[in-house]
GUVEX-261917 format. One line per 8 residues: number of its first residue (from 1); their letters; for each residue x negated, y negated, z of C-alpha. Coordinates in steps of 0.5 Angstrom, whole numbers, plus 2048, in hexadecimal, padded with zeros to 3 digits. Each point is the difference from the previous one (the first is absolute). Example, Ala and Ser with C-alpha at 12.3 -4.5 7.8 and 13.67 -1.06 7.14 Angstrom:
1 = AS = 7E7 809 810 ~ 7FE 7F9 7FE $
//
This chain:
1 = XXXXXXXX = 800 800 800 ~ 7FB 7FB 801 ~ 7FC 801 7FA ~ 807 7FF 7FD ~ 801 7F9 802 ~ 7F8 7FE 7FF ~ 7FD 800 807 ~ 7F9 804 802 $
9 = XXXXXXXX = 800 804 806 ~ 7FB 7FF 805 ~ 7FE 802 806 ~ 804 7FD 806 ~ 7F9 800 804 ~ 7FD 7FD 7FB ~ 7FF 7FA 803 ~ 802 7FB 7FB $
17 = XXXXXXXX = 806 7FD 7FF ~ 806 804 7FF ~ 807 801 7FF ~ 803 806 803 ~ 807 803 7FD ~ 804 806 804 ~ 803 805 7FC ~ 803 806 801 $
25 = XXXXXXXX = 7FD 800 807 ~ 7F9 7FF 7FF ~ 7FC 7F9 7FF ~ 7FC 7FE 7FA ~ 7FB 7FB 7FF ~ 7FF 7FB 7FA ~ 7FC 7FB 7FE ~ 804 7F9 800 $
33 = XXXXXXXX = 804 7FF 7FA ~ 803 7F9 7FE ~ 807 803 800 ~ 7FF 803 807 ~ 801 7F9 805 ~ 801 804 806 ~ 7FB 804 804 ~ 804 806 802 $
41 = XXXXXXXX = 806 803 7FB ~ 805 806 800 ~ 802 804 7FA ~ 808 801 7FF ~ 800 806 7FD ~ 808 7FF 7FE ~ 7FF 7FA 7FC ~ 7F7 801 7FE $
49 = XXXXXXXX = 7FF 7F9 803 ~ 7FA 7FE 806 ~ 803 7FC 805 ~ 7FC 7FB 804 ~ 7FF 802 808 ~ 7FC 7FA 801 ~ 802 7F9 7FD ~ 7FA 7FC 801 $
57 = XXXXXXXX = 7FB 800 7FA ~ 7F9 804 7FF ~ 7FA 7FD 800 ~ 7FF 801 7F9 ~ 805 7FC 7FE ~ 7FE 7F9 804 ~ 7FD 7FB 7FC ~ 7F8 800 802 $
65 = XXXX = 7FD 7FB 804 ~ 7FA 7FC 7FD ~ 7FB 7FD 803 ~ 800 7FE 808 $
//
């Protein structure tokens, strides 16, 4: 399913910024993606959609500060 959504699975313990997706009682971690604006999602099997569990934007989508 993750490949269908063009998401890149990575280790949840990779030490880098990850997006977590709960699917079928298991946790999957993927690299940040512009379409995923929350940190955690749950897969809704009945409609095939992801539901954000955390509404705060992830670090990857925040603008970077330049300078000090």
